[in-house]
All heavy atoms as TSV, in Angstrom:
chain	resi	resn	atom	element	x	y	z
A	1	GLU	N	N	6.896	38.774	68.140
A	1	GLU	CA	C	5.788	38.455	67.260
A	1	GLU	C	C	6.275	37.485	66.183
A	1	GLU	O	O	7.313	37.663	65.600
A	1	GLU	CB	C	5.282	39.751	66.629
A	1	GLU	CG	C	3.842	39.656	66.264
A	1	GLU	CD	C	3.348	41.000	65.756
A	1	GLU	OE1	O	3.300	41.968	66.549
A	1	GLU	OE2	O	3.025	41.032	64.572
A	2	LEU	N	N	5.475	36.441	65.927
A	2	LEU	CA	C	5.835	35.444	64.914
A	2	LEU	C	C	5.448	35.944	63.521
A	2	LEU	O	O	4.437	36.625	63.349
A	2	LEU	CB	C	5.102	34.124	65.187
A	2	LEU	CG	C	5.474	33.417	66.487
A	2	LEU	CD1	C	4.550	32.229	66.704
A	2	LEU	CD2	C	6.912	32.949	66.435
A	3	PRO	N	N	6.266	35.595	62.507
A	3	PRO	CA	C	5.909	36.017	61.138
A	3	PRO	C	C	4.617	35.338	60.686
A	3	PRO	O	O	4.323	34.211	61.070
A	3	PRO	CB	C	7.091	35.571	60.285
A	3	PRO	CG	C	7.825	34.575	61.096
A	3	PRO	CD	C	7.471	34.821	62.547
A	4	ALA	N	N	3.858	36.046	59.902
A	4	ALA	CA	C	2.596	35.492	59.387
A	4	ALA	C	C	2.901	34.282	58.512
A	4	ALA	O	O	3.907	34.241	57.816
A	4	ALA	CB	C	1.854	36.547	58.576
A	5	GLU	N	N	2.018	33.294	58.607
A	5	GLU	CA	C	2.210	32.091	57.797
A	5	GLU	C	C	2.055	32.426	56.322
A	5	GLU	O	O	1.160	33.176	55.937
A	5	GLU	CB	C	1.161	31.030	58.161
A	5	GLU	CG	C	1.583	30.169	59.307
A	5	GLU	CD	C	0.629	29.005	59.476
A	5	GLU	OE1	O	0.271	28.368	58.460
A	5	GLU	OE2	O	0.252	28.753	60.619
A	6	LYS	N	N	2.941	31.869	55.541
A	6	LYS	CA	C	2.863	32.083	54.101
A	6	LYS	C	C	1.813	31.129	53.538
A	6	LYS	O	O	1.827	29.939	53.826
A	6	LYS	CB	C	4.223	31.818	53.459
A	6	LYS	CG	C	4.260	32.131	52.001
A	6	LYS	CD	C	5.655	31.914	51.437
A	6	LYS	CE	C	5.635	32.186	49.965
A	6	LYS	NZ	N	6.939	31.956	49.356
A	7	LYS	N	N	0.879	31.668	52.731
A	7	LYS	CA	C	-0.143	30.831	52.120
A	7	LYS	C	C	0.493	29.957	51.041
A	7	LYS	O	O	1.339	30.427	50.290
A	7	LYS	CB	C	-1.238	31.690	51.480
A	7	LYS	CG	C	-2.077	32.438	52.458
A	7	LYS	CD	C	-3.165	33.201	51.744
A	7	LYS	CE	C	-4.019	33.956	52.736
A	7	LYS	NZ	N	-5.054	34.744	52.062
A	8	PRO	N	N	0.093	28.683	50.973
A	8	PRO	CA	C	0.646	27.835	49.915
A	8	PRO	C	C	0.165	28.322	48.548
A	8	PRO	O	O	-0.971	28.765	48.399
A	8	PRO	CB	C	0.080	26.443	50.211
A	8	PRO	CG	C	-1.082	26.675	51.099
A	8	PRO	CD	C	-0.853	27.983	51.813
A	9	GLU	N	N	1.068	28.281	47.580
A	9	GLU	CA	C	0.701	28.717	46.239
A	9	GLU	C	C	-0.292	27.741	45.622
A	9	GLU	O	O	-0.188	26.541	45.786
A	9	GLU	CB	C	1.938	28.822	45.355
A	9	GLU	CG	C	2.834	29.977	45.770
A	9	GLU	CD	C	3.948	30.181	44.768
A	9	GLU	OE1	O	3.764	29.833	43.582
A	9	GLU	OE2	O	4.985	30.687	45.179
A	10	SER	N	N	-1.256	28.285	44.919
A	10	SER	CA	C	-2.280	27.469	44.272
A	10	SER	C	C	-1.639	26.659	43.155
A	10	SER	O	O	-0.775	27.144	42.428
A	10	SER	CB	C	-3.379	28.370	43.706
A	10	SER	OG	O	-4.283	27.591	42.967
A	11	GLU	N	N	-2.080	25.424	43.013
A	11	GLU	CA	C	-1.573	24.573	41.941
A	11	GLU	C	C	-2.340	24.814	40.643
A	11	GLU	O	O	-1.918	24.378	39.587
A	11	GLU	CB	C	-1.671	23.106	42.354
A	11	GLU	CG	C	-0.748	22.763	43.498
A	11	GLU	CD	C	-0.841	21.304	43.900
A	11	GLU	OE1	O	-1.339	20.491	43.088
A	11	GLU	OE2	O	-0.426	20.976	45.008
A	12	GLU	N	N	-3.464	25.500	40.721
A	12	GLU	CA	C	-4.269	25.784	39.531
A	12	GLU	C	C	-3.750	27.039	38.847
A	12	GLU	O	O	-3.388	27.997	39.505
A	12	GLU	CB	C	-5.741	25.984	39.911
A	12	GLU	CG	C	-6.389	24.746	40.467
A	12	GLU	CD	C	-7.850	24.976	40.822
A	12	GLU	OE1	O	-8.470	25.875	40.225
A	12	GLU	OE2	O	-8.351	24.269	41.694
A	13	PRO	N	N	-3.724	27.039	37.508
A	13	PRO	CA	C	-3.304	28.253	36.806
A	13	PRO	C	C	-4.344	29.354	36.988
A	13	PRO	O	O	-5.502	29.100	37.277
A	13	PRO	CB	C	-3.220	27.814	35.351
A	13	PRO	CG	C	-4.075	26.596	35.259
A	13	PRO	CD	C	-4.055	25.961	36.620
A	14	ALA	N	N	-3.913	30.568	36.824
A	14	ALA	CA	C	-4.821	31.704	36.961
A	14	ALA	C	C	-5.916	31.616	35.902
A	14	ALA	O	O	-5.686	31.169	34.782
A	14	ALA	CB	C	-4.044	32.999	36.803
A	15	ALA	N	N	-7.104	32.024	36.260
A	15	ALA	CA	C	-8.235	31.999	35.323
A	15	ALA	C	C	-7.988	32.996	34.206
A	15	ALA	O	O	-7.347	34.017	34.396
A	15	ALA	CB	C	-9.524	32.323	36.055
A	16	GLU	N	N	-8.512	32.674	33.032
A	16	GLU	CA	C	-8.334	33.540	31.877
A	16	GLU	C	C	-9.662	33.650	31.148
A	16	GLU	O	O	-10.322	32.653	30.904
A	16	GLU	CB	C	-7.280	32.941	30.947
A	16	GLU	CG	C	-7.009	33.744	29.729
A	16	GLU	CD	C	-5.964	33.095	28.832
A	16	GLU	OE1	O	-5.360	32.089	29.232
A	16	GLU	OE2	O	-5.785	33.605	27.729
A	17	ARG	N	N	-10.056	34.856	30.808
A	17	ARG	CA	C	-11.288	35.063	30.049
A	17	ARG	C	C	-10.935	35.149	28.568
A	17	ARG	O	O	-9.981	35.811	28.193
A	17	ARG	CB	C	-11.987	36.347	30.466
A	17	ARG	CG	C	-12.618	36.255	31.814
A	17	ARG	CD	C	-13.322	37.550	32.121
A	17	ARG	NE	N	-13.942	37.460	33.417
A	17	ARG	CZ	C	-15.220	37.676	33.633
A	17	ARG	NH1	N	-16.009	38.006	32.643
A	17	ARG	NH2	N	-15.720	37.580	34.834
A	18	LYS	N	N	-11.751	34.473	27.755
A	18	LYS	CA	C	-11.553	34.516	26.314
A	18	LYS	C	C	-12.886	34.769	25.638
A	18	LYS	O	O	-13.921	34.337	26.129
A	18	LYS	CB	C	-10.982	33.194	25.804
A	18	LYS	CG	C	-9.568	32.927	26.251
A	18	LYS	CD	C	-9.047	31.663	25.618
A	18	LYS	CE	C	-7.618	31.413	26.031
A	18	LYS	NZ	N	-7.069	30.257	25.338
A	19	MET	N	N	-12.834	35.449	24.521
A	19	MET	CA	C	-14.028	35.683	23.719
A	19	MET	C	C	-14.369	34.374	22.999
A	19	MET	O	O	-13.489	33.701	22.486
A	19	MET	CB	C	-13.762	36.783	22.695
A	19	MET	CG	C	-14.929	37.067	21.797
A	19	MET	SD	S	-16.339	37.797	22.636
A	19	MET	CE	C	-15.722	39.417	22.998
A	20	ALA	N	N	-15.630	34.023	22.993
A	20	ALA	CA	C	-16.073	32.810	22.302
A	20	ALA	C	C	-17.315	33.132	21.491
A	20	ALA	O	O	-18.173	33.907	21.906
A	20	ALA	CB	C	-16.379	31.710	23.298
A	21	THR	N	N	-17.387	32.541	20.330
A	21	THR	CA	C	-18.553	32.672	19.473
A	21	THR	C	C	-19.039	31.270	19.152
A	21	THR	O	O	-18.244	30.396	18.826
A	21	THR	CB	C	-18.209	33.404	18.170
A	21	THR	OG1	O	-17.698	34.689	18.490
A	21	THR	CG2	C	-19.417	33.548	17.280
A	22	VAL	N	N	-20.325	31.070	19.238
A	22	VAL	CA	C	-20.907	29.780	18.934
A	22	VAL	C	C	-21.559	29.876	17.560
A	22	VAL	O	O	-22.326	30.796	17.287
A	22	VAL	CB	C	-21.955	29.376	19.995
A	22	VAL	CG1	C	-22.626	28.079	19.609
A	22	VAL	CG2	C	-21.304	29.286	21.362
A	23	LEU	N	N	-21.229	28.935	16.713
A	23	LEU	CA	C	-21.812	28.891	15.387
A	23	LEU	C	C	-22.723	27.678	15.308
A	23	LEU	O	O	-22.316	26.562	15.593
A	23	LEU	CB	C	-20.715	28.775	14.321
A	23	LEU	CG	C	-21.188	28.509	12.897
A	23	LEU	CD1	C	-21.978	29.706	12.359
A	23	LEU	CD2	C	-20.008	28.200	12.005
A	24	PHE	N	N	-23.958	27.927	14.957
A	24	PHE	CA	C	-24.924	26.850	14.772
A	24	PHE	C	C	-25.410	26.951	13.337
A	24	PHE	O	O	-25.748	28.027	12.860
A	24	PHE	CB	C	-26.107	27.006	15.729
A	24	PHE	CG	C	-27.211	26.031	15.463
A	24	PHE	CD1	C	-27.139	24.733	15.953
A	24	PHE	CD2	C	-28.303	26.388	14.700
A	24	PHE	CE1	C	-28.150	23.824	15.691
A	24	PHE	CE2	C	-29.316	25.487	14.435
A	24	PHE	CZ	C	-29.238	24.205	14.930
A	25	SER	N	N	-25.408	25.838	12.647
A	25	SER	CA	C	-25.948	25.876	11.286
A	25	SER	C	C	-26.978	24.760	11.138
A	25	SER	O	O	-26.904	23.733	11.792
A	25	SER	CB	C	-24.837	25.719	10.250
A	25	SER	OG	O	-24.298	24.432	10.299
A	26	ASP	N	N	-27.931	25.016	10.288
A	26	ASP	CA	C	-29.005	24.065	10.049
A	26	ASP	C	C	-29.112	23.855	8.554
A	26	ASP	O	O	-29.154	24.816	7.788
A	26	ASP	CB	C	-30.311	24.630	10.609
A	26	ASP	CG	C	-31.443	23.630	10.577
A	26	ASP	OD1	O	-31.172	22.412	10.479
A	26	ASP	OD2	O	-32.604	24.061	10.642
A	27	MET	N	N	-29.129	22.625	8.136
A	27	MET	CA	C	-29.205	22.324	6.720
A	27	MET	C	C	-30.648	22.406	6.241
A	27	MET	O	O	-31.545	21.794	6.827
A	27	MET	CB	C	-28.662	20.916	6.460
A	27	MET	CG	C	-28.565	20.575	4.997
A	27	MET	SD	S	-27.779	18.981	4.758
A	27	MET	CE	C	-29.191	17.955	4.447
A	28	SER	N	N	-30.867	23.182	5.199
A	28	SER	CA	C	-32.198	23.319	4.635
A	28	SER	C	C	-32.682	21.965	4.119
A	28	SER	O	O	-31.973	21.266	3.410
A	28	SER	CB	C	-32.152	24.330	3.487
A	28	SER	OG	O	-33.419	24.430	2.887
A	29	GLY	N	N	-33.888	21.578	4.517
A	29	GLY	CA	C	-34.469	20.323	4.060
A	29	GLY	C	C	-34.025	19.095	4.829
A	29	GLY	O	O	-34.344	17.964	4.451
A	30	TYR	N	N	-33.292	19.291	5.927
A	30	TYR	CA	C	-32.766	18.153	6.690
A	30	TYR	C	C	-33.885	17.274	7.247
A	30	TYR	O	O	-33.797	16.051	7.185
A	30	TYR	CB	C	-31.869	18.658	7.822
A	30	TYR	CG	C	-31.228	17.560	8.624
A	30	TYR	CD1	C	-30.141	16.859	8.123
A	30	TYR	CD2	C	-31.704	17.219	9.886
A	30	TYR	CE1	C	-29.539	15.843	8.852
A	30	TYR	CE2	C	-31.110	16.208	10.623
A	30	TYR	CZ	C	-30.038	15.523	10.103
A	30	TYR	OH	O	-29.452	14.517	10.818
A	31	THR	N	N	-34.930	17.875	7.764
A	31	THR	CA	C	-36.033	17.099	8.338
A	31	THR	C	C	-36.719	16.250	7.277
A	31	THR	O	O	-36.942	15.055	7.484
A	31	THR	CB	C	-37.057	18.031	9.024
A	31	THR	OG1	O	-36.383	18.771	10.044
A	31	THR	CG2	C	-38.187	17.240	9.649
A	32	SER	N	N	-37.025	16.842	6.133
A	32	SER	CA	C	-37.682	16.062	5.080
A	32	SER	C	C	-36.750	14.992	4.524
A	32	SER	O	O	-37.199	13.912	4.135
A	32	SER	CB	C	-38.190	16.968	3.958
A	32	SER	OG	O	-37.125	17.602	3.310
A	33	LEU	N	N	-35.444	15.269	4.502
A	33	LEU	CA	C	-34.465	14.274	4.070
A	33	LEU	C	C	-34.527	13.060	4.993
A	33	LEU	O	O	-34.517	11.916	4.535
A	33	LEU	CB	C	-33.072	14.896	4.084
A	33	LEU	CG	C	-31.937	14.096	3.476
A	33	LEU	CD1	C	-32.107	14.000	1.969
A	33	LEU	CD2	C	-30.601	14.749	3.809
A	34	ASN	N	N	-34.615	13.312	6.295
A	34	ASN	CA	C	-34.710	12.225	7.272
A	34	ASN	C	C	-36.007	11.431	7.135
A	34	ASN	O	O	-36.035	10.241	7.447
A	34	ASN	CB	C	-34.604	12.782	8.696
A	34	ASN	CG	C	-33.182	12.878	9.143
A	34	ASN	OD1	O	-32.475	11.882	9.192
A	34	ASN	ND2	N	-32.739	14.075	9.453
A	35	GLU	N	N	-37.042	12.105	6.714
A	35	GLU	CA	C	-38.328	11.413	6.550
A	35	GLU	C	C	-38.343	10.515	5.316
A	35	GLU	O	O	-39.031	9.513	5.291
A	35	GLU	CB	C	-39.460	12.445	6.462
A	35	GLU	CG	C	-39.704	13.164	7.772
A	35	GLU	CD	C	-40.653	14.344	7.631
A	35	GLU	OE1	O	-40.986	14.731	6.488
A	35	GLU	OE2	O	-41.041	14.899	8.679
A	36	ARG	N	N	-37.580	10.897	4.289
A	36	ARG	CA	C	-37.592	10.157	3.030
A	36	ARG	C	C	-36.529	9.061	2.928
A	36	ARG	O	O	-36.723	8.085	2.224
A	36	ARG	CB	C	-37.396	11.118	1.845
A	36	ARG	CG	C	-38.587	12.013	1.613
A	36	ARG	CD	C	-38.404	12.898	0.396
A	36	ARG	NE	N	-37.452	13.974	0.693
A	36	ARG	CZ	C	-36.299	14.191	0.029
A	36	ARG	NH1	N	-35.968	13.454	-0.978
A	36	ARG	NH2	N	-35.511	15.177	0.372
A	37	LEU	N	N	-35.406	9.223	3.628
A	37	LEU	CA	C	-34.283	8.294	3.482
A	37	LEU	C	C	-34.043	7.482	4.738
A	37	LEU	O	O	-34.455	7.849	5.832
A	37	LEU	CB	C	-33.004	9.072	3.137
A	37	LEU	CG	C	-33.013	9.881	1.845
A	37	LEU	CD1	C	-31.704	10.647	1.703
A	37	LEU	CD2	C	-33.243	8.986	0.638
A	38	ASP	N	N	-33.335	6.399	4.557
A	38	ASP	CA	C	-32.877	5.563	5.663
A	38	ASP	C	C	-31.851	6.369	6.480
A	38	ASP	O	O	-31.072	7.139	5.900
A	38	ASP	CB	C	-32.223	4.305	5.077
A	38	ASP	CG	C	-31.729	3.375	6.153
A	38	ASP	OD1	O	-32.568	2.663	6.731
A	38	ASP	OD2	O	-30.499	3.374	6.417
A	39	PRO	N	N	-31.838	6.221	7.800
A	39	PRO	CA	C	-30.885	6.969	8.629
A	39	PRO	C	C	-29.422	6.812	8.194
A	39	PRO	O	O	-28.644	7.760	8.262
A	39	PRO	CB	C	-31.101	6.413	10.035
A	39	PRO	CG	C	-32.505	5.927	10.033
A	39	PRO	CD	C	-32.748	5.424	8.632
A	40	GLU	N	N	-29.052	5.625	7.737
A	40	GLU	CA	C	-27.673	5.414	7.281
A	40	GLU	C	C	-27.363	6.219	6.021
A	40	GLU	O	O	-26.254	6.699	5.837
A	40	GLU	CB	C	-27.402	3.923	7.041
A	40	GLU	CG	C	-27.364	3.095	8.314
A	40	GLU	CD	C	-26.269	3.547	9.279
A	40	GLU	OE1	O	-25.128	3.834	8.820
A	40	GLU	OE2	O	-26.545	3.620	10.493
A	41	GLU	N	N	-28.364	6.385	5.160
A	41	GLU	CA	C	-28.175	7.194	3.951
A	41	GLU	C	C	-28.001	8.666	4.315
A	41	GLU	O	O	-27.151	9.361	3.740
A	41	GLU	CB	C	-29.355	7.025	2.999
A	41	GLU	CG	C	-29.453	5.644	2.377
A	41	GLU	CD	C	-30.716	5.485	1.551
A	41	GLU	OE1	O	-31.822	5.668	2.113
A	41	GLU	OE2	O	-30.574	5.190	0.351
A	42	VAL	N	N	-28.784	9.132	5.262
A	42	VAL	CA	C	-28.672	10.517	5.718
A	42	VAL	C	C	-27.295	10.739	6.340
A	42	VAL	O	O	-26.628	11.749	6.064
A	42	VAL	CB	C	-29.793	10.878	6.718
A	42	VAL	CG1	C	-29.584	12.277	7.292
A	42	VAL	CG2	C	-31.155	10.756	6.063
A	43	LYS	N	N	-26.863	9.801	7.153
A	43	LYS	CA	C	-25.551	9.913	7.786
A	43	LYS	C	C	-24.457	10.006	6.727
A	43	LYS	O	O	-23.547	10.838	6.833
A	43	LYS	CB	C	-25.300	8.722	8.702
A	43	LYS	CG	C	-23.972	8.780	9.404
A	43	LYS	CD	C	-23.775	7.595	10.314
A	43	LYS	CE	C	-22.415	7.639	10.969
A	43	LYS	NZ	N	-22.181	6.489	11.838
A	44	GLU	N	N	-24.544	9.192	5.688
A	44	GLU	CA	C	-23.539	9.210	4.620
A	44	GLU	C	C	-23.510	10.562	3.909
A	44	GLU	O	O	-22.442	11.098	3.608
A	44	GLU	CB	C	-23.799	8.085	3.623
A	44	GLU	CG	C	-22.812	8.029	2.479
A	44	GLU	CD	C	-21.365	7.847	2.915
A	44	GLU	OE1	O	-21.113	7.186	3.938
A	44	GLU	OE2	O	-20.474	8.389	2.220
A	45	ILE	N	N	-24.670	11.132	3.650
A	45	ILE	CA	C	-24.735	12.452	3.019
A	45	ILE	C	C	-24.072	13.497	3.909
A	45	ILE	O	O	-23.285	14.328	3.443
A	45	ILE	CB	C	-26.201	12.845	2.723
A	45	ILE	CG1	C	-26.766	11.949	1.618
A	45	ILE	CG2	C	-26.326	14.326	2.368
A	45	ILE	CD1	C	-28.266	12.066	1.423
A	46	MET	N	N	-24.364	13.444	5.199
A	46	MET	CA	C	-23.805	14.423	6.122
A	46	MET	C	C	-22.289	14.261	6.250
A	46	MET	O	O	-21.551	15.251	6.282
A	46	MET	CB	C	-24.466	14.301	7.496
A	46	MET	CG	C	-25.967	14.575	7.492
A	46	MET	SD	S	-26.423	16.152	6.760
A	46	MET	CE	C	-25.780	17.262	7.989
A	47	VAL	N	N	-21.824	13.025	6.293
A	47	VAL	CA	C	-20.379	12.773	6.373
A	47	VAL	C	C	-19.680	13.354	5.152
A	47	VAL	O	O	-18.649	14.025	5.265
A	47	VAL	CB	C	-20.083	11.261	6.525
A	47	VAL	CG1	C	-18.618	10.959	6.265
A	47	VAL	CG2	C	-20.488	10.779	7.904
A	48	ARG	N	N	-20.242	13.119	3.963
A	48	ARG	CA	C	-19.636	13.656	2.734
A	48	ARG	C	C	-19.624	15.181	2.758
A	48	ARG	O	O	-18.654	15.811	2.332
A	48	ARG	CB	C	-20.373	13.166	1.499
A	48	ARG	CG	C	-20.039	11.726	1.161
A	48	ARG	CD	C	-20.659	11.331	-0.139
A	48	ARG	NE	N	-22.113	11.493	-0.014
A	48	ARG	CZ	C	-22.986	11.071	-0.911
A	48	ARG	NH1	N	-22.579	10.487	-2.011
A	48	ARG	NH2	N	-24.278	11.243	-0.718
A	49	MET	N	N	-20.699	15.781	3.251
A	49	MET	CA	C	-20.772	17.236	3.299
A	49	MET	C	C	-19.694	17.802	4.225
A	49	MET	O	O	-19.001	18.758	3.884
A	49	MET	CB	C	-22.150	17.692	3.760
A	49	MET	CG	C	-22.321	19.196	3.697
A	49	MET	SD	S	-23.923	19.746	4.250
A	49	MET	CE	C	-23.748	19.640	6.018
A	50	PHE	N	N	-19.536	17.221	5.403
A	50	PHE	CA	C	-18.561	17.745	6.353
A	50	PHE	C	C	-17.137	17.369	5.973
A	50	PHE	O	O	-16.197	18.106	6.272
A	50	PHE	CB	C	-18.891	17.290	7.774
A	50	PHE	CG	C	-20.090	17.991	8.338
A	50	PHE	CD1	C	-21.287	17.326	8.502
A	50	PHE	CD2	C	-20.022	19.332	8.682
A	50	PHE	CE1	C	-22.401	17.979	9.009
A	50	PHE	CE2	C	-21.132	19.999	9.194
A	50	PHE	CZ	C	-22.321	19.311	9.350
A	51	ASP	N	N	-16.950	16.243	5.296
A	51	ASP	CA	C	-15.610	15.842	4.878
A	51	ASP	C	C	-15.027	16.754	3.809
A	51	ASP	O	O	-13.816	16.814	3.639
A	51	ASP	CB	C	-15.603	14.392	4.377
A	51	ASP	CG	C	-15.589	13.382	5.508
A	51	ASP	OD1	O	-15.406	13.783	6.677
A	51	ASP	OD2	O	-15.764	12.176	5.232
A	52	CYS	N	N	-15.877	17.452	3.072
A	52	CYS	CA	C	-15.363	18.353	2.032
A	52	CYS	C	C	-14.554	19.487	2.649
A	52	CYS	O	O	-13.737	20.099	1.987
A	52	CYS	CB	C	-16.492	18.891	1.158
A	52	CYS	SG	S	-17.440	20.230	1.914
A	53	GLY	N	N	-14.793	19.781	3.916
A	53	GLY	CA	C	-14.013	20.794	4.619
A	53	GLY	C	C	-14.507	22.219	4.459
A	53	GLY	O	O	-13.929	23.141	5.027
A	54	CYS	N	N	-15.569	22.438	3.699
A	54	CYS	CA	C	-16.023	23.813	3.459
A	54	CYS	C	C	-16.485	24.496	4.747
A	54	CYS	O	O	-16.246	25.695	4.924
A	54	CYS	CB	C	-17.104	23.849	2.389
A	54	CYS	SG	S	-18.544	22.849	2.751
A	55	CYS	N	N	-17.118	23.757	5.636
A	55	CYS	CA	C	-17.584	24.357	6.896
A	55	CYS	C	C	-16.405	24.767	7.775
A	55	CYS	O	O	-16.364	25.881	8.298
A	55	CYS	CB	C	-18.468	23.377	7.649
A	55	CYS	SG	S	-19.936	22.875	6.745
A	56	VAL	N	N	-15.447	23.877	7.900
A	56	VAL	CA	C	-14.272	24.148	8.731
A	56	VAL	C	C	-13.445	25.270	8.105
A	56	VAL	O	O	-12.954	26.158	8.792
A	56	VAL	CB	C	-13.428	22.867	8.908
A	56	VAL	CG1	C	-12.140	23.153	9.651
A	56	VAL	CG2	C	-14.245	21.807	9.628
A	57	ARG	N	N	-13.299	25.251	6.807
A	57	ARG	CA	C	-12.533	26.276	6.102
A	57	ARG	C	C	-13.132	27.669	6.350
A	57	ARG	O	O	-12.404	28.641	6.565
A	57	ARG	CB	C	-12.480	25.949	4.609
A	57	ARG	CG	C	-11.417	26.648	3.852
A	57	ARG	CD	C	-11.163	26.105	2.445
A	57	ARG	NE	N	-12.299	25.527	1.749
A	57	ARG	CZ	C	-12.496	24.206	1.590
A	57	ARG	NH1	N	-11.640	23.340	2.094
A	57	ARG	NH2	N	-13.541	23.749	0.936
A	58	ALA	N	N	-14.448	27.760	6.346
A	58	ALA	CA	C	-15.110	29.050	6.594
A	58	ALA	C	C	-14.787	29.582	7.989
A	58	ALA	O	O	-14.554	30.777	8.171
A	58	ALA	CB	C	-16.617	28.910	6.416
A	59	VAL	N	N	-14.748	28.704	8.967
A	59	VAL	CA	C	-14.396	29.120	10.337
A	59	VAL	C	C	-12.946	29.600	10.374
A	59	VAL	O	O	-12.632	30.650	10.933
A	59	VAL	CB	C	-14.618	27.965	11.337
A	59	VAL	CG1	C	-14.042	28.304	12.706
A	59	VAL	CG2	C	-16.098	27.631	11.445
A	60	HIS	N	N	-12.041	28.851	9.758
A	60	HIS	CA	C	-10.620	29.211	9.772
A	60	HIS	C	C	-10.357	30.510	9.011
A	60	HIS	O	O	-9.480	31.284	9.404
A	60	HIS	CB	C	-9.778	28.080	9.186
A	60	HIS	CG	C	-9.725	26.880	10.075
A	60	HIS	ND1	N	-9.272	25.659	9.650
A	60	HIS	CD2	C	-10.086	26.701	11.373
A	60	HIS	CE1	C	-9.342	24.790	10.635
A	60	HIS	NE2	N	-9.834	25.403	11.692
A	61	GLU	N	N	-11.101	30.766	7.955
A	61	GLU	CA	C	-10.930	32.013	7.199
A	61	GLU	C	C	-11.248	33.238	8.055
A	61	GLU	O	O	-10.737	34.325	7.797
A	61	GLU	CB	C	-11.810	32.005	5.951
A	61	GLU	CG	C	-11.286	31.101	4.862
A	61	GLU	CD	C	-12.241	30.965	3.690
A	61	GLU	OE1	O	-13.346	31.561	3.718
A	61	GLU	OE2	O	-11.886	30.242	2.742
A	62	GLN	N	N	-12.072	33.055	9.071
A	62	GLN	CA	C	-12.415	34.154	9.982
A	62	GLN	C	C	-11.526	34.140	11.226
A	62	GLN	O	O	-11.863	34.735	12.244
A	62	GLN	CB	C	-13.899	34.067	10.375
A	62	GLN	CG	C	-14.837	34.200	9.206
A	62	GLN	CD	C	-14.677	35.529	8.490
A	62	GLN	OE1	O	-14.590	36.571	9.123
A	62	GLN	NE2	N	-14.627	35.486	7.168
A	63	ARG	N	N	-10.433	33.438	11.145
A	63	ARG	CA	C	-9.468	33.268	12.249
A	63	ARG	C	C	-10.099	32.582	13.448
A	63	ARG	O	O	-9.734	32.826	14.589
A	63	ARG	CB	C	-8.846	34.613	12.649
A	63	ARG	CG	C	-8.006	35.211	11.535
A	63	ARG	CD	C	-7.378	36.503	11.918
A	63	ARG	NE	N	-8.411	37.473	12.273
A	63	ARG	CZ	C	-8.230	38.482	13.106
A	63	ARG	NH1	N	-7.076	38.669	13.655
A	63	ARG	NH2	N	-9.217	39.309	13.373
A	64	GLY	N	N	-11.045	31.719	13.181
A	64	GLY	CA	C	-11.691	30.964	14.247
A	64	GLY	C	C	-11.022	29.625	14.463
A	64	GLY	O	O	-10.165	29.203	13.693
A	65	ARG	N	N	-11.418	28.982	15.510
A	65	ARG	CA	C	-10.887	27.664	15.841
A	65	ARG	C	C	-12.054	26.783	16.238
A	65	ARG	O	O	-12.907	27.180	17.022
A	65	ARG	CB	C	-9.889	27.780	16.992
A	65	ARG	CG	C	-9.226	26.464	17.329
A	65	ARG	CD	C	-8.190	26.634	18.378
A	65	ARG	NE	N	-8.823	27.121	19.598
A	65	ARG	CZ	C	-8.163	27.466	20.675
A	65	ARG	NH1	N	-6.870	27.430	20.701
A	65	ARG	NH2	N	-8.802	27.889	21.745
A	66	LEU	N	N	-12.067	25.609	15.698
A	66	LEU	CA	C	-13.127	24.660	15.982
A	66	LEU	C	C	-12.708	23.807	17.177
A	66	LEU	O	O	-11.672	23.167	17.153
A	66	LEU	CB	C	-13.320	23.772	14.751
A	66	LEU	CG	C	-14.610	22.999	14.624
A	66	LEU	CD1	C	-15.814	23.916	14.663
A	66	LEU	CD2	C	-14.609	22.218	13.339
A	67	THR	N	N	-13.519	23.832	18.246
A	67	THR	CA	C	-13.167	23.047	19.434
A	67	THR	C	C	-14.099	21.860	19.619
A	67	THR	O	O	-13.727	20.898	20.272
A	67	THR	CB	C	-13.177	23.908	20.704
A	67	THR	OG1	O	-14.460	24.503	20.855
A	67	THR	CG2	C	-12.102	24.983	20.624
A	68	ILE	N	N	-15.296	21.949	19.101
A	68	ILE	CA	C	-16.213	20.824	19.163
A	68	ILE	C	C	-17.035	20.823	17.887
A	68	ILE	O	O	-17.432	21.863	17.374
A	68	ILE	CB	C	-17.120	20.872	20.416
A	68	ILE	CG1	C	-17.927	19.595	20.518
A	68	ILE	CG2	C	-17.993	22.095	20.418
A	68	ILE	CD1	C	-18.641	19.424	21.859
A	69	PHE	N	N	-17.245	19.644	17.365
A	69	PHE	CA	C	-17.909	19.517	16.086
A	69	PHE	C	C	-18.892	18.357	16.189
A	69	PHE	O	O	-18.489	17.214	16.387
A	69	PHE	CB	C	-16.845	19.241	15.017
A	69	PHE	CG	C	-17.344	19.299	13.618
A	69	PHE	CD1	C	-17.802	20.485	13.078
A	69	PHE	CD2	C	-17.345	18.170	12.828
A	69	PHE	CE1	C	-18.234	20.549	11.782
A	69	PHE	CE2	C	-17.779	18.222	11.521
A	69	PHE	CZ	C	-18.224	19.418	10.992
A	70	ILE	N	N	-20.169	18.647	16.112
A	70	ILE	CA	C	-21.186	17.616	16.227
A	70	ILE	C	C	-22.023	17.657	14.943
A	70	ILE	O	O	-22.942	18.450	14.823
A	70	ILE	CB	C	-22.095	17.835	17.454
A	70	ILE	CG1	C	-21.236	17.928	18.718
A	70	ILE	CG2	C	-23.114	16.708	17.574
A	70	ILE	CD1	C	-21.997	18.379	19.940
A	71	PRO	N	N	-21.666	16.836	13.942
A	71	PRO	CA	C	-22.357	16.926	12.661
A	71	PRO	C	C	-23.783	16.390	12.650
A	71	PRO	O	O	-24.557	16.779	11.814
A	71	PRO	CB	C	-21.458	16.145	11.707
A	71	PRO	CG	C	-20.640	15.274	12.581
A	71	PRO	CD	C	-20.564	15.926	13.913
A	72	TRP	N	N	-24.129	15.499	13.516
A	72	TRP	CA	C	-25.508	14.994	13.576
A	72	TRP	C	C	-25.733	14.393	14.948
A	72	TRP	O	O	-24.814	14.092	15.665
A	72	TRP	CB	C	-25.805	13.980	12.481
A	72	TRP	CG	C	-24.946	12.773	12.582
A	72	TRP	CD1	C	-25.171	11.657	13.323
A	72	TRP	CD2	C	-23.683	12.546	11.956
A	72	TRP	NE1	N	-24.148	10.770	13.201
A	72	TRP	CE2	C	-23.229	11.295	12.351
A	72	TRP	CE3	C	-22.912	13.302	11.084
A	72	TRP	CZ2	C	-22.026	10.765	11.920
A	72	TRP	CZ3	C	-21.719	12.774	10.648
A	72	TRP	CH2	C	-21.285	11.529	11.073
A	73	SER	N	N	-26.984	14.225	15.279
A	73	SER	CA	C	-27.284	13.649	16.594
A	73	SER	C	C	-27.840	12.261	16.448
A	73	SER	O	O	-28.173	11.820	15.398
A	73	SER	CB	C	-28.283	14.527	17.329
A	73	SER	OG	O	-29.436	14.744	16.551
């Protein structure tokens, strides 16, 4: 009897399950801000808000990690 063929080892790492939490935040008055200001002005306000780091700091304080960050569409 011939020995059974050995299966080739997978090149992909083993799958791993991780807990994930999605955080969505909405700025109060954002819609009316967009209606009153030029889009570039709104973008500048949002950039300044996110550059302060308070949003990211809050995630890190909870031992979270930011993997994707979409400040505006």
